[in-house]
C-alpha positions as CSV (number, residue, x, y, z in Angstrom):
1,M,-7.0,21.2,6.9
2,Q,-8.0,22.9,3.7
3,L,-6.2,21.5,0.6
4,N,-6.1,23.4,-2.7
5,L,-6.0,20.5,-5.1
6,N,-6.1,20.6,-8.9
7,K,-6.3,16.8,-9.2
8,P,-6.7,14.0,-6.6
9,I,-3.9,13.1,-4.2
10,C,-3.4,9.6,-3.0
11,F,-1.6,9.0,0.3
12,F,-0.3,5.5,0.5
13,D,1.3,3.2,3.1
14,L,2.8,-0.2,2.6
15,E,3.6,-3.1,5.0
16,T,6.3,-5.4,3.6
17,T,8.4,-8.5,4.2
18,G,11.4,-6.2,5.0
19,I,13.2,-3.1,3.9
20,N,15.2,-4.3,1.0
21,I,13.6,-2.8,-2.1
22,S,15.2,-5.3,-4.4
23,K,13.9,-8.5,-2.7
24,D,11.2,-7.7,-0.2
25,R,7.5,-7.6,-1.1
26,V,4.2,-6.0,-0.1
27,V,2.0,-7.7,2.5
28,E,-0.5,-4.9,2.8
29,I,-1.3,-1.7,0.9
30,S,-3.5,1.2,2.1
31,I,-4.5,4.2,0.0
32,L,-6.5,7.3,0.9
33,K,-7.5,9.3,-2.2
34,V,-8.7,12.9,-1.6
35,H,-10.4,14.6,-4.6
36,P,-10.3,18.3,-5.2
37,D,-14.0,18.5,-4.0
38,G,-13.0,16.9,-0.7
39,K,-14.5,13.5,-1.5
40,E,-12.4,10.7,0.0
41,E,-12.0,7.1,-1.1
42,T,-10.0,4.4,0.7
43,Y,-8.5,1.1,-0.4
44,T,-6.8,-1.4,1.9
45,K,-5.8,-4.9,0.9
46,R,-3.7,-7.6,2.4
47,V,-1.4,-9.2,-0.1
48,N,0.2,-12.6,-0.4
49,P,3.9,-11.9,-1.0
50,T,4.6,-15.4,-2.2
51,I,7.7,-15.5,0.1
52,P,7.8,-16.0,3.9
53,I,7.4,-13.1,6.2
54,P,10.3,-13.1,8.7
55,P,9.1,-13.5,12.3
56,E,11.0,-10.3,13.3
57,V,9.1,-8.4,10.6
58,T,5.8,-9.8,11.8
59,L,6.6,-8.3,15.2
60,V,6.8,-4.9,13.6
61,H,3.6,-4.8,11.6
62,G,1.6,-7.8,13.1
63,I,1.0,-9.5,9.7
64,S,2.0,-13.2,9.6
65,D,2.2,-15.8,6.8
66,D,-1.1,-17.2,8.0
67,D,-2.8,-13.8,7.7
68,V,-1.9,-13.5,4.0
69,A,-2.1,-17.2,3.0
70,D,-5.4,-16.8,1.2
71,A,-4.9,-13.2,0.1
72,P,-4.4,-12.2,-3.6
73,T,-0.9,-11.5,-4.9
74,F,0.2,-8.0,-5.9
75,K,-0.2,-9.1,-9.5
76,D,-3.8,-9.9,-8.8
77,I,-4.5,-6.4,-7.4
78,A,-2.2,-4.3,-9.5
79,K,-4.9,-3.2,-11.9
80,D,-7.1,-2.0,-9.0
81,V,-4.2,-0.1,-7.4
82,H,-3.4,1.5,-10.8
83,N,-7.0,2.5,-11.3
84,M,-7.1,4.1,-7.8
85,I,-3.9,6.1,-8.2
86,K,-3.8,7.0,-11.9
87,D,-4.0,10.7,-12.7
88,S,-3.3,11.5,-9.0
89,D,-0.5,13.1,-7.2
90,L,1.1,10.8,-4.6
91,G,2.1,11.2,-1.0
92,G,3.3,8.6,1.4
93,F,4.9,7.9,4.8
94,N,8.6,7.0,4.3
95,S,7.9,6.8,0.5
96,N,11.3,8.1,-0.5
97,R,13.0,5.1,1.2
98,F,10.7,2.1,0.4
99,D,7.1,2.8,-0.3
C-alpha cells in the first residue's frame, strides 16, 4: 500500500485489564510508526498495571499478573510513548472505544 503522508502516522494497540476506560489499565502497548519516507519504527512494551488482571481477561489476551510483575508501570514508560507519538497522526484498532 502506498501512503501519501505529510507527517508520521502511529498505529497503536493496547491490551488492558478490561474495557472500562475509567478504571482499567494498560498491560501492553504496541506502536508502529510509519514515516513519510516509508521508514518504520516499532515499540512494544509490557506494562505493570498495578492492579490485578482478571482471569477472564487473561483468557482474551494471554497476559497474566505473573507476566507483568516485573514490568515498568505506564508512568515509567509514558515519556518514551510520548516521544514515539508526538508530532504524528494516530490510528488504532478499536481506538474510538478504548485505545
